[in-house]
CHARMM internal coordinates of N, CA and C (Angstrom, degrees):
IC EDIT
DIST 1 N 1 CA 1.4566
DIST 1 CA 1 C 1.5106
ANGL 1 N 1 CA 1 C 110.30
DIST 1 C 2 N 1.3022
ANGL 1 CA 1 C 2 N 118.94
DIHE 1 N 1 CA 1 C 2 N -34.68
DIST 2 N 2 CA 1.4478
ANGL 1 C 2 N 2 CA 122.98
DIHE 1 CA 1 C 2 N 2 CA -178.23
DIST 2 CA 2 C 1.5228
ANGL 2 N 2 CA 2 C 109.35
DIHE 1 C 2 N 2 CA 2 C -63.88
DIST 2 C 3 N 1.3397
ANGL 2 CA 2 C 3 N 116.88
DIHE 2 N 2 CA 2 C 3 N -38.73
DIST 3 N 3 CA 1.4497
ANGL 2 C 3 N 3 CA 120.50
DIHE 2 CA 2 C 3 N 3 CA -178.80
DIST 3 CA 3 C 1.5465
ANGL 3 N 3 CA 3 C 111.81
DIHE 2 C 3 N 3 CA 3 C -64.63
DIST 3 C 4 N 1.3505
ANGL 3 CA 3 C 4 N 113.59
DIHE 3 N 3 CA 3 C 4 N -37.18
DIST 4 N 4 CA 1.4752
ANGL 3 C 4 N 4 CA 118.49
DIHE 3 CA 3 C 4 N 4 CA -179.47
DIST 4 CA 4 C 1.5014
ANGL 4 N 4 CA 4 C 111.02
DIHE 3 C 4 N 4 CA 4 C -68.27
DIST 4 C 5 N 1.3289
ANGL 4 CA 4 C 5 N 116.94
DIHE 4 N 4 CA 4 C 5 N -42.98
DIST 5 N 5 CA 1.4971
ANGL 4 C 5 N 5 CA 119.62
DIHE 4 CA 4 C 5 N 5 CA 179.83
DIST 5 CA 5 C 1.5185
ANGL 5 N 5 CA 5 C 109.80
DIHE 4 C 5 N 5 CA 5 C -68.90
DIST 5 C 6 N 1.3115
ANGL 5 CA 5 C 6 N 119.21
DIHE 5 N 5 CA 5 C 6 N -35.59
DIST 6 N 6 CA 1.4991
ANGL 5 C 6 N 6 CA 119.45
DIHE 5 CA 5 C 6 N 6 CA 177.64
DIST 6 CA 6 C 1.5057
ANGL 6 N 6 CA 6 C 109.70
DIHE 5 C 6 N 6 CA 6 C -67.80
DIST 6 C 7 N 1.2945
ANGL 6 CA 6 C 7 N 116.96
DIHE 6 N 6 CA 6 C 7 N -40.35
DIST 7 N 7 CA 1.4827
ANGL 6 C 7 N 7 CA 118.39
DIHE 6 CA 6 C 7 N 7 CA 179.85
DIST 7 CA 7 C 1.5530
ANGL 7 N 7 CA 7 C 110.73
DIHE 6 C 7 N 7 CA 7 C -66.29
DIST 7 C 8 N 1.3362
ANGL 7 CA 7 C 8 N 116.64
DIHE 7 N 7 CA 7 C 8 N -39.67
DIST 8 N 8 CA 1.4504
ANGL 7 C 8 N 8 CA 120.73
DIHE 7 CA 7 C 8 N 8 CA 176.70
DIST 8 CA 8 C 1.5191
ANGL 8 N 8 CA 8 C 111.12
DIHE 7 C 8 N 8 CA 8 C -63.14
DIST 8 C 9 N 1.3136
ANGL 8 CA 8 C 9 N 117.55
DIHE 8 N 8 CA 8 C 9 N -40.05
DIST 9 N 9 CA 1.4823
ANGL 8 C 9 N 9 CA 120.79
DIHE 8 CA 8 C 9 N 9 CA 178.98
DIST 9 CA 9 C 1.5099
ANGL 9 N 9 CA 9 C 111.09
DIHE 8 C 9 N 9 CA 9 C -67.23
DIST 9 C 10 N 1.2948
ANGL 9 CA 9 C 10 N 117.71
DIHE 9 N 9 CA 9 C 10 N -39.24
DIST 10 N 10 CA 1.4804
ANGL 9 C 10 N 10 CA 122.02
DIHE 9 CA 9 C 10 N 10 CA 178.09
DIST 10 CA 10 C 1.5707
ANGL 10 N 10 CA 10 C 109.90
DIHE 9 C 10 N 10 CA 10 C -63.49
DIST 10 C 11 N 1.2986
ANGL 10 CA 10 C 11 N 116.18
DIHE 10 N 10 CA 10 C 11 N -48.94
DIST 11 N 11 CA 1.4583
ANGL 10 C 11 N 11 CA 120.77
DIHE 10 CA 10 C 11 N 11 CA -179.43
DIST 11 CA 11 C 1.5311
ANGL 11 N 11 CA 11 C 112.14
DIHE 10 C 11 N 11 CA 11 C -61.43
DIST 11 C 12 N 1.3712
ANGL 11 CA 11 C 12 N 116.31
DIHE 11 N 11 CA 11 C 12 N -45.82
DIST 12 N 12 CA 1.4174
ANGL 11 C 12 N 12 CA 120.91
DIHE 11 CA 11 C 12 N 12 CA 178.03
DIST 12 CA 12 C 1.5322
ANGL 12 N 12 CA 12 C 111.81
DIHE 11 C 12 N 12 CA 12 C -62.47
DIST 12 C 13 N 1.3112
ANGL 12 CA 12 C 13 N 117.15
DIHE 12 N 12 CA 12 C 13 N -42.06
DIST 13 N 13 CA 1.4461
ANGL 12 C 13 N 13 CA 120.11
DIHE 12 CA 12 C 13 N 13 CA -177.47
DIST 13 CA 13 C 1.5431
ANGL 13 N 13 CA 13 C 112.07
DIHE 12 C 13 N 13 CA 13 C -67.61
DIST 13 C 14 N 1.3152
ANGL 13 CA 13 C 14 N 116.91
DIHE 13 N 13 CA 13 C 14 N -37.15
DIST 14 N 14 CA 1.4963
ANGL 13 C 14 N 14 CA 119.17
DIHE 13 CA 13 C 14 N 14 CA 177.61
DIST 14 CA 14 C 1.5603
ANGL 14 N 14 CA 14 C 110.17
DIHE 13 C 14 N 14 CA 14 C -66.31
DIST 14 C 15 N 1.3365
ANGL 14 CA 14 C 15 N 116.13
DIHE 14 N 14 CA 14 C 15 N -41.33
DIST 15 N 15 CA 1.4584
ANGL 14 C 15 N 15 CA 119.11
DIHE 14 CA 14 C 15 N 15 CA 177.64
DIST 15 CA 15 C 1.5136
ANGL 15 N 15 CA 15 C 111.31
DIHE 14 C 15 N 15 CA 15 C -65.83
DIST 15 C 16 N 1.3243
ANGL 15 CA 15 C 16 N 117.49
DIHE 15 N 15 CA 15 C 16 N -39.03
DIST 16 N 16 CA 1.4515
ANGL 15 C 16 N 16 CA 121.15
DIHE 15 CA 15 C 16 N 16 CA 176.61
DIST 16 CA 16 C 1.5260
ANGL 16 N 16 CA 16 C 112.30
DIHE 15 C 16 N 16 CA 16 C -62.82
DIST 16 C 17 N 1.3087
ANGL 16 CA 16 C 17 N 118.03
DIHE 16 N 16 CA 16 C 17 N -41.20
DIST 17 N 17 CA 1.4334
ANGL 16 C 17 N 17 CA 120.33
DIHE 16 CA 16 C 17 N 17 CA 178.02
DIST 17 CA 17 C 1.5287
ANGL 17 N 17 CA 17 C 111.58
DIHE 16 C 17 N 17 CA 17 C -62.30
DIST 17 C 18 N 1.2903
ANGL 17 CA 17 C 18 N 116.73
DIHE 17 N 17 CA 17 C 18 N -42.76
DIST 18 N 18 CA 1.4818
ANGL 17 C 18 N 18 CA 122.11
DIHE 17 CA 17 C 18 N 18 CA 178.35
DIST 18 CA 18 C 1.5631
ANGL 18 N 18 CA 18 C 109.30
DIHE 17 C 18 N 18 CA 18 C -62.14
DIST 18 C 19 N 1.3267
ANGL 18 CA 18 C 19 N 115.78
DIHE 18 N 18 CA 18 C 19 N -48.28
DIST 19 N 19 CA 1.4840
ANGL 18 C 19 N 19 CA 117.52
DIHE 18 CA 18 C 19 N 19 CA -177.10
DIST 19 CA 19 C 1.5201
ANGL 19 N 19 CA 19 C 110.49
DIHE 18 C 19 N 19 CA 19 C -66.15
DIST 19 C 20 N 1.3227
ANGL 19 CA 19 C 20 N 119.53
DIHE 19 N 19 CA 19 C 20 N -39.17
DIST 20 N 20 CA 1.4307
ANGL 19 C 20 N 20 CA 121.28
DIHE 19 CA 19 C 20 N 20 CA -179.73
DIST 20 CA 20 C 1.5197
ANGL 20 N 20 CA 20 C 111.60
DIHE 19 C 20 N 20 CA 20 C -67.06
DIST 20 C 21 N 1.3019
ANGL 20 CA 20 C 21 N 117.36
DIHE 20 N 20 CA 20 C 21 N -34.88
DIST 21 N 21 CA 1.4425
ANGL 20 C 21 N 21 CA 121.33
DIHE 20 CA 20 C 21 N 21 CA 176.50
DIST 21 CA 21 C 1.5457
ANGL 21 N 21 CA 21 C 111.98
DIHE 20 C 21 N 21 CA 21 C -67.00
DIST 21 C 22 N 1.3192
ANGL 21 CA 21 C 22 N 116.42
DIHE 21 N 21 CA 21 C 22 N -29.29
DIST 22 N 22 CA 1.4761
ANGL 21 C 22 N 22 CA 119.66
DIHE 21 CA 21 C 22 N 22 CA 176.43
DIST 22 CA 22 C 1.5325
ANGL 22 N 22 CA 22 C 111.82
DIHE 21 C 22 N 22 CA 22 C -72.44
DIST 22 C 23 N 1.3429
ANGL 22 CA 22 C 23 N 116.70
DIHE 22 N 22 CA 22 C 23 N -20.49
DIST 23 N 23 CA 1.4345
ANGL 22 C 23 N 23 CA 120.52
DIHE 22 CA 22 C 23 N 23 CA -177.68
DIST 23 CA 23 C 1.5362
ANGL 23 N 23 CA 23 C 109.78
DIHE 22 C 23 N 23 CA 23 C -96.70
DIST 23 C 24 N 1.2877
ANGL 23 CA 23 C 24 N 117.80
DIHE 23 N 23 CA 23 C 24 N 67.30
DIST 24 N 24 CA 1.4432
ANGL 23 C 24 N 24 CA 121.74
DIHE 23 CA 23 C 24 N 24 CA -178.36
DIST 24 CA 24 C 1.5043
ANGL 24 N 24 CA 24 C 108.65
DIHE 23 C 24 N 24 CA 24 C -70.10
DIST 24 C 25 N 1.3516
ANGL 24 CA 24 C 25 N 117.01
DIHE 24 N 24 CA 24 C 25 N 127.96
DIST 25 N 25 CA 1.4525
ANGL 24 C 25 N 25 CA 121.99
DIHE 24 CA 24 C 25 N 25 CA -176.97
DIST 25 CA 25 C 1.5237
ANGL 25 N 25 CA 25 C 111.15
DIHE 24 C 25 N 25 CA 25 C -63.82
DIST 25 C 26 N 1.3117
ANGL 25 CA 25 C 26 N 115.97
DIHE 25 N 25 CA 25 C 26 N 128.57
DIST 26 N 26 CA 1.4266
ANGL 25 C 26 N 26 CA 121.11
DIHE 25 CA 25 C 26 N 26 CA 178.39
DIST 26 CA 26 C 1.5083
ANGL 26 N 26 CA 26 C 115.31
DIHE 25 C 26 N 26 CA 26 C 87.04
DIST 26 C 27 N 1.3255
ANGL 26 CA 26 C 27 N 118.80
DIHE 26 N 26 CA 26 C 27 N -10.28
DIST 27 N 27 CA 1.4315
ANGL 26 C 27 N 27 CA 122.99
DIHE 26 CA 26 C 27 N 27 CA -179.65
DIST 27 CA 27 C 1.5131
ANGL 27 N 27 CA 27 C 109.37
DIHE 26 C 27 N 27 CA 27 C -122.30
DIST 27 C 28 N 1.2720
ANGL 27 CA 27 C 28 N 115.40
DIHE 27 N 27 CA 27 C 28 N 143.84
DIST 28 N 28 CA 1.4337
ANGL 27 C 28 N 28 CA 121.13
DIHE 27 CA 27 C 28 N 28 CA 176.54
DIST 28 CA 28 C 1.5037
ANGL 28 N 28 CA 28 C 109.92
DIHE 27 C 28 N 28 CA 28 C -91.39
DIST 28 C 29 N 1.3296
ANGL 28 CA 28 C 29 N 118.25
DIHE 28 N 28 CA 28 C 29 N 170.59
DIST 29 N 29 CA 1.4446
ANGL 28 C 29 N 29 CA 121.50
DIHE 28 CA 28 C 29 N 29 CA 178.54
DIST 29 CA 29 C 1.5180
ANGL 29 N 29 CA 29 C 110.04
DIHE 28 C 29 N 29 CA 29 C -63.93
DIST 29 C 30 N 1.3362
ANGL 29 CA 29 C 30 N 115.82
DIHE 29 N 29 CA 29 C 30 N -25.04
DIST 30 N 30 CA 1.4823
ANGL 29 C 30 N 30 CA 120.32
DIHE 29 CA 29 C 30 N 30 CA 179.83
DIST 30 CA 30 C 1.5211
ANGL 30 N 30 CA 30 C 111.11
DIHE 29 C 30 N 30 CA 30 C -65.85
DIST 30 C 31 N 1.3065
ANGL 30 CA 30 C 31 N 117.87
DIHE 30 N 30 CA 30 C 31 N -23.54
DIST 31 N 31 CA 1.4887
ANGL 30 C 31 N 31 CA 119.46
DIHE 30 CA 30 C 31 N 31 CA -179.51
DIST 31 CA 31 C 1.5261
ANGL 31 N 31 CA 31 C 109.84
DIHE 30 C 31 N 31 CA 31 C -72.59
DIST 31 C 32 N 1.3376
ANGL 31 CA 31 C 32 N 119.09
DIHE 31 N 31 CA 31 C 32 N -19.54
DIST 32 N 32 CA 1.4507
ANGL 31 C 32 N 32 CA 119.79
DIHE 31 CA 31 C 32 N 32 CA 174.70
DIST 32 CA 32 C 1.5099
ANGL 32 N 32 CA 32 C 111.05
DIHE 31 C 32 N 32 CA 32 C -65.99
DIST 32 C 33 N 1.3236
ANGL 32 CA 32 C 33 N 116.92
DIHE 32 N 32 CA 32 C 33 N -26.13
DIST 33 N 33 CA 1.4719
ANGL 32 C 33 N 33 CA 120.73
DIHE 32 CA 32 C 33 N 33 CA 178.94
DIST 33 CA 33 C 1.4841
ANGL 33 N 33 CA 33 C 111.98
DIHE 32 C 33 N 33 CA 33 C -100.20
DIST 33 C 34 N 1.3388
ANGL 33 CA 33 C 34 N 119.06
DIHE 33 N 33 CA 33 C 34 N 13.33
DIST 34 N 34 CA 1.4603
ANGL 33 C 34 N 34 CA 121.75
DIHE 33 CA 33 C 34 N 34 CA 177.31
DIST 34 CA 34 C 1.4747
ANGL 34 N 34 CA 34 C 115.42
DIHE 33 C 34 N 34 CA 34 C 95.73
DIST 34 C 35 N 1.3259
ANGL 34 CA 34 C 35 N 119.29
DIHE 34 N 34 CA 34 C 35 N 4.93
DIST 35 N 35 CA 1.4794
ANGL 34 C 35 N 35 CA 121.78
DIHE 34 CA 34 C 35 N 35 CA -179.58
DIST 35 CA 35 C 1.5187
ANGL 35 N 35 CA 35 C 109.19
DIHE 34 C 35 N 35 CA 35 C -82.44
DIST 35 C 36 N 1.3450
ANGL 35 CA 35 C 36 N 114.38
DIHE 35 N 35 CA 35 C 36 N 165.57
DIST 36 N 36 CA 1.4709
ANGL 35 C 36 N 36 CA 119.28
DIHE 35 CA 35 C 36 N 36 CA 179.93
DIST 36 CA 36 C 1.5336
ANGL 36 N 36 CA 36 C 107.02
DIHE 35 C 36 N 36 CA 36 C -88.97
DIST 36 C 37 N 1.3220
ANGL 36 CA 36 C 37 N 115.58
DIHE 36 N 36 CA 36 C 37 N 144.36
DIST 37 N 37 CA 1.4842
ANGL 36 C 37 N 37 CA 121.32
DIHE 36 CA 36 C 37 N 37 CA -177.17
DIST 37 CA 37 C 1.5139
ANGL 37 N 37 CA 37 C 110.69
DIHE 36 C 37 N 37 CA 37 C -86.60
DIST 37 C 38 N 1.2850
ANGL 37 CA 37 C 38 N 121.31
DIHE 37 N 37 CA 37 C 38 N 2.82
DIST 38 N 38 CA 1.4357
ANGL 37 C 38 N 38 CA 121.81
DIHE 37 CA 37 C 38 N 38 CA 178.05
DIST 38 CA 38 C 1.5305
ANGL 38 N 38 CA 38 C 113.06
DIHE 37 C 38 N 38 CA 38 C 102.90
DIST 38 C 39 N 1.3086
ANGL 38 CA 38 C 39 N 117.53
DIHE 38 N 38 CA 38 C 39 N 0.93
DIST 39 N 39 CA 1.4560
ANGL 38 C 39 N 39 CA 121.09
DIHE 38 CA 38 C 39 N 39 CA 176.12
DIST 39 CA 39 C 1.5084
ANGL 39 N 39 CA 39 C 113.72
DIHE 38 C 39 N 39 CA 39 C 68.90
DIST 39 C 40 N 1.3071
ANGL 39 CA 39 C 40 N 119.77
DIHE 39 N 39 CA 39 C 40 N 30.53
DIST 40 N 40 CA 1.4593
ANGL 39 C 40 N 40 CA 120.33
DIHE 39 CA 39 C 40 N 40 CA 177.45
DIST 40 CA 40 C 1.4878
ANGL 40 N 40 CA 40 C 115.53
DIHE 39 C 40 N 40 CA 40 C 90.55
DIST 40 C 41 N 1.2960
ANGL 40 CA 40 C 41 N 117.46
DIHE 40 N 40 CA 40 C 41 N 6.97
DIST 41 N 41 CA 1.4616
ANGL 40 C 41 N 41 CA 122.56
DIHE 40 CA 40 C 41 N 41 CA -179.54
DIST 41 CA 41 C 1.5307
ANGL 41 N 41 CA 41 C 108.86
DIHE 40 C 41 N 41 CA 41 C -79.66
DIST 41 C 42 N 1.3136
ANGL 41 CA 41 C 42 N 116.65
DIHE 41 N 41 CA 41 C 42 N 129.69
DIST 42 N 42 CA 1.4739
ANGL 41 C 42 N 42 CA 120.38
DIHE 41 CA 41 C 42 N 42 CA -179.75
DIST 42 CA 42 C 1.5537
ANGL 42 N 42 CA 42 C 108.40
DIHE 41 C 42 N 42 CA 42 C -67.99
DIST 42 C 43 N 1.3221
ANGL 42 CA 42 C 43 N 114.76
DIHE 42 N 42 CA 42 C 43 N 137.30
DIST 43 N 43 CA 1.4423
ANGL 42 C 43 N 43 CA 120.81
DIHE 42 CA 42 C 43 N 43 CA 176.94
DIST 43 CA 43 C 1.5066
ANGL 43 N 43 CA 43 C 111.35
DIHE 42 C 43 N 43 CA 43 C -149.27
DIST 43 C 44 N 1.2879
ANGL 43 CA 43 C 44 N 115.62
DIHE 43 N 43 CA 43 C 44 N 169.92
DIST 44 N 44 CA 1.4738
ANGL 43 C 44 N 44 CA 118.33
DIHE 43 CA 43 C 44 N 44 CA -179.07
DIST 44 CA 44 C 1.5034
ANGL 44 N 44 CA 44 C 109.55
DIHE 43 C 44 N 44 CA 44 C -92.78
DIST 44 C 45 N 1.3197
ANGL 44 CA 44 C 45 N 114.20
DIHE 44 N 44 CA 44 C 45 N 158.74
DIST 45 N 45 CA 1.4736
ANGL 44 C 45 N 45 CA 120.62
DIHE 44 CA 44 C 45 N 45 CA 178.82
DIST 45 CA 45 C 1.5564
ANGL 45 N 45 CA 45 C 106.91
DIHE 44 C 45 N 45 CA 45 C -78.45
DIST 45 C 46 N 1.3233
ANGL 45 CA 45 C 46 N 113.32
DIHE 45 N 45 CA 45 C 46 N 141.14
DIST 46 N 46 CA 1.4854
ANGL 45 C 46 N 46 CA 116.43
DIHE 45 CA 45 C 46 N 46 CA 179.24
DIST 46 CA 46 C 1.5288
ANGL 46 N 46 CA 46 C 106.42
DIHE 45 C 46 N 46 CA 46 C -141.85
DIST 46 C 47 N 1.2790
ANGL 46 CA 46 C 47 N 115.12
DIHE 46 N 46 CA 46 C 47 N 152.90
DIST 47 N 47 CA 1.4729
ANGL 46 C 47 N 47 CA 122.81
DIHE 46 CA 46 C 47 N 47 CA 171.49
DIST 47 CA 47 C 1.5164
ANGL 47 N 47 CA 47 C 112.62
DIHE 46 C 47 N 47 CA 47 C 62.99
DIST 47 C 48 N 1.3152
ANGL 47 CA 47 C 48 N 113.56
DIHE 47 N 47 CA 47 C 48 N -124.52
DIST 48 N 48 CA 1.4859
ANGL 47 C 48 N 48 CA 122.40
DIHE 47 CA 47 C 48 N 48 CA -176.15
DIST 48 CA 48 C 1.5266
ANGL 48 N 48 CA 48 C 111.47
DIHE 47 C 48 N 48 CA 48 C -63.64
DIST 48 C 49 N 1.3110
ANGL 48 CA 48 C 49 N 117.59
DIHE 48 N 48 CA 48 C 49 N -37.79
DIST 49 N 49 CA 1.5074
ANGL 48 C 49 N 49 CA 119.63
DIHE 48 CA 48 C 49 N 49 CA -179.55
DIST 49 CA 49 C 1.5035
ANGL 49 N 49 CA 49 C 109.75
DIHE 48 C 49 N 49 CA 49 C -63.95
DIST 49 C 50 N 1.3482
ANGL 49 CA 49 C 50 N 118.13
DIHE 49 N 49 CA 49 C 50 N -41.10
DIST 50 N 50 CA 1.4206
ANGL 49 C 50 N 50 CA 120.74
DIHE 49 CA 49 C 50 N 50 CA 178.90
DIST 50 CA 50 C 1.5435
ANGL 50 N 50 CA 50 C 112.20
DIHE 49 C 50 N 50 CA 50 C -65.17
DIST 50 C 51 N 1.3079
ANGL 50 CA 50 C 51 N 115.35
DIHE 50 N 50 CA 50 C 51 N -40.13
DIST 51 N 51 CA 1.4838
ANGL 50 C 51 N 51 CA 121.08
DIHE 50 CA 50 C 51 N 51 CA 177.97
DIST 51 CA 51 C 1.4898
ANGL 51 N 51 CA 51 C 110.28
DIHE 50 C 51 N 51 CA 51 C -63.50
DIST 51 C 52 N 1.3396
ANGL 51 CA 51 C 52 N 118.05
DIHE 51 N 51 CA 51 C 52 N -46.18
DIST 52 N 52 CA 1.4703
ANGL 51 C 52 N 52 CA 120.53
DIHE 51 CA 51 C 52 N 52 CA 179.30
DIST 52 CA 52 C 1.5075
ANGL 52 N 52 CA 52 C 110.50
DIHE 51 C 52 N 52 CA 52 C -63.48
DIST 52 C 53 N 1.3148
ANGL 52 CA 52 C 53 N 118.81
DIHE 52 N 52 CA 52 C 53 N -38.03
DIST 53 N 53 CA 1.4606
ANGL 52 C 53 N 53 CA 122.21
DIHE 52 CA 52 C 53 N 53 CA 178.81
DIST 53 CA 53 C 1.5100
ANGL 53 N 53 CA 53 C 109.76
DIHE 52 C 53 N 53 CA 53 C -63.68
DIST 53 C 54 N 1.3202
ANGL 53 CA 53 C 54 N 118.34
DIHE 53 N 53 CA 53 C 54 N -46.73
DIST 54 N 54 CA 1.4641
ANGL 53 C 54 N 54 CA 120.59
DIHE 53 CA 53 C 54 N 54 CA 179.62
DIST 54 CA 54 C 1.5296
ANGL 54 N 54 CA 54 C 112.87
DIHE 53 C 54 N 54 CA 54 C -64.03
DIST 54 C 55 N 1.3275
ANGL 54 CA 54 C 55 N 115.66
DIHE 54 N 54 CA 54 C 55 N -38.84
DIST 55 N 55 CA 1.4932
ANGL 54 C 55 N 55 CA 118.02
DIHE 54 CA 54 C 55 N 55 CA 177.70
DIST 55 CA 55 C 1.5311
ANGL 55 N 55 CA 55 C 110.17
DIHE 54 C 55 N 55 CA 55 C -66.41
DIST 55 C 56 N 1.3378
ANGL 55 CA 55 C 56 N 117.32
DIHE 55 N 55 CA 55 C 56 N -35.96
DIST 56 N 56 CA 1.4250
ANGL 55 C 56 N 56 CA 121.10
DIHE 55 CA 55 C 56 N 56 CA 178.67
DIST 56 CA 56 C 1.5432
ANGL 56 N 56 CA 56 C 110.73
DIHE 55 C 56 N 56 CA 56 C -64.35
DIST 56 C 57 N 1.3145
ANGL 56 CA 56 C 57 N 117.17
DIHE 56 N 56 CA 56 C 57 N -44.45
DIST 57 N 57 CA 1.4539
ANGL 56 C 57 N 57 CA 120.28
DIHE 56 CA 56 C 57 N 57 CA 178.72
DIST 57 CA 57 C 1.5340
ANGL 57 N 57 CA 57 C 110.01
DIHE 56 C 57 N 57 CA 57 C -63.89
DIST 57 C 58 N 1.3287
ANGL 57 CA 57 C 58 N 117.82
DIHE 57 N 57 CA 57 C 58 N -44.39
DIST 58 N 58 CA 1.4665
ANGL 57 C 58 N 58 CA 121.26
DIHE 57 CA 57 C 58 N 58 CA 177.45
DIST 58 CA 58 C 1.5307
ANGL 58 N 58 CA 58 C 112.31
DIHE 57 C 58 N 58 CA 58 C -58.91
DIST 58 C 59 N 1.3152
ANGL 58 CA 58 C 59 N 117.11
DIHE 58 N 58 CA 58 C 59 N -43.69
DIST 59 N 59 CA 1.4631
ANGL 58 C 59 N 59 CA 120.70
DIHE 58 CA 58 C 59 N 59 CA 179.86
DIST 59 CA 59 C 1.5166
ANGL 59 N 59 CA 59 C 112.98
DIHE 58 C 59 N 59 CA 59 C -68.14
DIST 59 C 60 N 1.3409
ANGL 59 CA 59 C 60 N 116.29
DIHE 59 N 59 CA 59 C 60 N -32.21
DIST 60 N 60 CA 1.4772
ANGL 59 C 60 N 60 CA 119.17
DIHE 59 CA 59 C 60 N 60 CA 174.80
DIST 60 CA 60 C 1.5243
ANGL 60 N 60 CA 60 C 110.44
DIHE 59 C 60 N 60 CA 60 C -65.16
DIST 60 C 61 N 1.3006
ANGL 60 CA 60 C 61 N 116.23
DIHE 60 N 60 CA 60 C 61 N -43.75
DIST 61 N 61 CA 1.4917
ANGL 60 C 61 N 61 CA 119.91
DIHE 60 CA 60 C 61 N 61 CA 176.80
DIST 61 CA 61 C 1.5166
ANGL 61 N 61 CA 61 C 110.37
DIHE 60 C 61 N 61 CA 61 C -63.94
DIST 61 C 62 N 1.3499
ANGL 61 CA 61 C 62 N 118.00
DIHE 61 N 61 CA 61 C 62 N -42.10
DIST 62 N 62 CA 1.4572
ANGL 61 C 62 N 62 CA 121.50
DIHE 61 CA 61 C 62 N 62 CA -179.77
DIST 62 CA 62 C 1.5312
ANGL 62 N 62 CA 62 C 110.20
DIHE 61 C 62 N 62 CA 62 C -63.89
DIST 62 C 63 N 1.3662
ANGL 62 CA 62 C 63 N 118.25
DIHE 62 N 62 CA 62 C 63 N -40.25
DIST 63 N 63 CA 1.4318
ANGL 62 C 63 N 63 CA 122.94
DIHE 62 CA 62 C 63 N 63 CA 178.68
DIST 63 CA 63 C 1.5311
ANGL 63 N 63 CA 63 C 110.17
DIHE 62 C 63 N 63 CA 63 C -61.47
DIST 63 C 64 N 1.3327
ANGL 63 CA 63 C 64 N 116.04
DIHE 63 N 63 CA 63 C 64 N -45.03
DIST 64 N 64 CA 1.4944
ANGL 63 C 64 N 64 CA 119.07
DIHE 63 CA 63 C 64 N 64 CA 178.91
DIST 64 CA 64 C 1.5380
ANGL 64 N 64 CA 64 C 109.83
DIHE 63 C 64 N 64 CA 64 C -63.82
DIST 64 C 65 N 1.3651
ANGL 64 CA 64 C 65 N 116.11
DIHE 64 N 64 CA 64 C 65 N -40.17
DIST 65 N 65 CA 1.4344
ANGL 64 C 65 N 65 CA 116.96
DIHE 64 CA 64 C 65 N 65 CA 178.17
DIST 65 CA 65 C 1.5027
ANGL 65 N 65 CA 65 C 115.53
DIHE 64 C 65 N 65 CA 65 C -63.79
DIST 65 C 66 N 1.3405
ANGL 65 CA 65 C 66 N 115.90
DIHE 65 N 65 CA 65 C 66 N -42.03
DIST 66 N 66 CA 1.4775
ANGL 65 C 66 N 66 CA 119.86
DIHE 65 CA 65 C 66 N 66 CA 177.97
DIST 66 CA 66 C 1.5206
ANGL 66 N 66 CA 66 C 108.99
DIHE 65 C 66 N 66 CA 66 C -65.82
DIST 66 C 67 N 1.3487
ANGL 66 CA 66 C 67 N 117.52
DIHE 66 N 66 CA 66 C 67 N -38.75
DIST 67 N 67 CA 1.4544
ANGL 66 C 67 N 67 CA 119.24
DIHE 66 CA 66 C 67 N 67 CA 179.85
DIST 67 CA 67 C 1.5329
ANGL 67 N 67 CA 67 C 110.35
DIHE 66 C 67 N 67 CA 67 C -63.86
DIST 67 C 68 N 1.3014
ANGL 67 CA 67 C 68 N 117.19
DIHE 67 N 67 CA 67 C 68 N -44.45
DIST 68 N 68 CA 1.4767
ANGL 67 C 68 N 68 CA 119.36
DIHE 67 CA 67 C 68 N 68 CA 179.82
DIST 68 CA 68 C 1.5432
ANGL 68 N 68 CA 68 C 110.73
DIHE 67 C 68 N 68 CA 68 C -65.59
DIST 68 C 69 N 1.2914
ANGL 68 CA 68 C 69 N 115.43
DIHE 68 N 68 CA 68 C 69 N -38.77
DIST 69 N 69 CA 1.4991
ANGL 68 C 69 N 69 CA 121.30
DIHE 68 CA 68 C 69 N 69 CA 178.52
DIST 69 CA 69 C 1.5426
ANGL 69 N 69 CA 69 C 109.26
DIHE 68 C 69 N 69 CA 69 C -61.95
DIST 69 C 70 N 1.3295
ANGL 69 CA 69 C 70 N 117.44
DIHE 69 N 69 CA 69 C 70 N -41.42
DIST 70 N 70 CA 1.4612
ANGL 69 C 70 N 70 CA 118.26
DIHE 69 CA 69 C 70 N 70 CA -177.75
DIST 70 CA 70 C 1.5404
ANGL 70 N 70 CA 70 C 111.09
DIHE 69 C 70 N 70 CA 70 C -70.45
DIST 70 C 71 N 1.2863
ANGL 70 CA 70 C 71 N 117.42
DIHE 70 N 70 CA 70 C 71 N -31.40
DIST 71 N 71 CA 1.4534
ANGL 70 C 71 N 71 CA 122.18
DIHE 70 CA 70 C 71 N 71 CA 176.38
DIST 71 CA 71 C 1.5530
ANGL 71 N 71 CA 71 C 109.65
DIHE 70 C 71 N 71 CA 71 C -66.81
DIST 71 C 72 N 1.3130
ANGL 71 CA 71 C 72 N 114.69
DIHE 71 N 71 CA 71 C 72 N -47.78
DIST 72 N 72 CA 1.4732
ANGL 71 C 72 N 72 CA 119.93
DIHE 71 CA 71 C 72 N 72 CA -178.01
DIST 72 CA 72 C 1.5023
ANGL 72 N 72 CA 72 C 111.42
DIHE 71 C 72 N 72 CA 72 C -67.59
DIST 72 C 73 N 1.3361
ANGL 72 CA 72 C 73 N 116.88
DIHE 72 N 72 CA 72 C 73 N -37.16
DIST 73 N 73 CA 1.4630
ANGL 72 C 73 N 73 CA 122.21
DIHE 72 CA 72 C 73 N 73 CA -177.42
DIST 73 CA 73 C 1.5513
ANGL 73 N 73 CA 73 C 110.76
DIHE 72 C 73 N 73 CA 73 C -68.37
DIST 73 C 74 N 1.2967
ANGL 73 CA 73 C 74 N 118.15
DIHE 73 N 73 CA 73 C 74 N -29.09
DIST 74 N 74 CA 1.4646
ANGL 73 C 74 N 74 CA 121.35
DIHE 73 CA 73 C 74 N 74 CA -179.43
DIST 74 CA 74 C 1.5391
ANGL 74 N 74 CA 74 C 110.09
DIHE 73 C 74 N 74 CA 74 C -72.14
DIST 74 C 75 N 1.3076
ANGL 74 CA 74 C 75 N 117.37
DIHE 74 N 74 CA 74 C 75 N -33.67
DIST 75 N 75 CA 1.4869
ANGL 74 C 75 N 75 CA 120.66
DIHE 74 CA 74 C 75 N 75 CA -176.86
DIST 75 CA 75 C 1.4612
ANGL 75 N 75 CA 75 C 111.96
DIHE 74 C 75 N 75 CA 75 C -80.14
END
COOR INIT
IC SEED 1 N 1 CA 1 C
IC BUILD
C-alpha cells in the first residue's frame, strides 16, 4: 500500500509542477504564443486558464488527501 501512495504522490506532484509552471504570474497563456498579457491590468481568468486553475486546486487537495492517507495507513 505504501508503494501505491508514494507513486500517486509522485504522479500528482509532477502534474502540479507542470500546471503551476503554466500559470506564470502576470502573464496569460496567450503570452506563450507571443500575445500581450495586458500590461499588468488585473483581469479574470477565462477559458483554459480557469480550467487549469481549477485542476491545480483539485490536485493540491488530492495531494493533501493522499499524504494524510499515507500517514494514517502507516500507523
